[in-house]
C-alpha positions in Angstrom: 16.3 -19.4 -17.5 17.6 -16.5 -18.8 20.7 -14.8 -18.5 19.3 -11.9 -16.8 17.6 -14.1 -14.0 20.8 -15.9 -13.5 22.4 -12.6 -12.7 19.8 -11.5 -10.4 19.8 -14.8 -8.5 23.5 -14.8 -8.2 23.2 -11.0 -6.9 20.7 -12.1 -4.3 22.6 -15.1 -2.9 25.6 -12.8 -2.8 23.8 -10.1 -1.1 22.4 -12.6 1.5 25.6 -13.7 2.1 27.2 -10.5 3.0 24.0 -9.9 5.1 24.7 -13.0 7.1 28.3 -12.3 7.5 27.7 -9.0 8.8 24.8 -10.3 11.2 27.4 -12.9 12.4 30.0 -10.2 13.0 27.6 -8.1 15.0 26.8 -11.0 17.2 30.2 -11.7 18.0 31.0 -8.1 18.5 27.9 -7.5 21.0 27.3 -10.7 22.4 30.2 -12.6 22.7 33.1 -9.7 23.1 33.8 -10.6 26.7 33.9 -14.2 26.3 36.0 -13.9 23.7 38.3 -11.2 25.1 38.8 -13.6 27.9 39.8 -16.4 25.8 42.3 -14.2 24.1 43.9 -13.0 27.5 44.1 -16.5 28.6 46.1 -17.5 25.4 48.4 -14.9 25.5 49.0 -13.3 29.1 50.6 -15.8 31.4 53.4 -15.9 33.7 55.9 -19.1 33.9 59.3 -19.4 35.7 61.7 -20.5 33.4 65.3 -21.7 34.8 67.8 -21.1 32.1 70.7 -21.7 33.9 73.7 -22.4 31.3 77.3 -23.1 32.5 80.0 -20.7 32.5 81.9 -20.0 29.0 85.6 -19.8 29.9 88.6 -19.0 27.9 91.6 -21.2 27.5 93.3 -19.9 30.9 89.8 -20.7 32.8 89.0 -17.0 33.2 84.9 -16.5 32.6 83.9 -15.0 29.3 80.1 -15.1 29.9 78.4 -15.8 33.1 74.5 -16.6 33.2 72.6 -14.5 35.6 69.2 -14.5 36.7 67.0 -11.9 34.6 63.5 -10.4 35.2 61.4 -10.0 32.1 58.2 -8.1 32.2 55.7 -7.1 29.7 52.7 -4.7 29.3 49.1 -4.9 27.6 47.6 -2.0 26.1 44.8 -2.2 28.4 46.9 -2.1 31.6 48.9 0.8 30.2 45.6 2.7 29.6 44.6 2.1 33.1 47.8 2.8 34.5 47.8 6.1 32.6 44.0 7.1 33.7 45.2 6.6 37.5 47.9 8.4 37.3 46.5 11.8 35.8 43.9 13.1 38.3 42.0 14.9 35.5 41.2 13.8 31.8 43.3 15.6 29.0 41.3 14.8 26.2 
């Protein structure tokens, strides 16, 4: 086997691997996009109640320095922001 033939075989295998990866990428993006998006949302979007009541922090005279109080936290996804933005404007801006 000559050196030129070895180079051609290596180049062919490299190009074949790139084509296979590109085909897999297209398959994931086109055929399995909804499934993968749902799986990602299931892992990141969730609501859970966490009770984290802690005792009061008092100074030496018994006066409260820090008191636990309920706090509401919220978040927003980019998709829900786009939906909210699209619903609030009666005509498209761009």
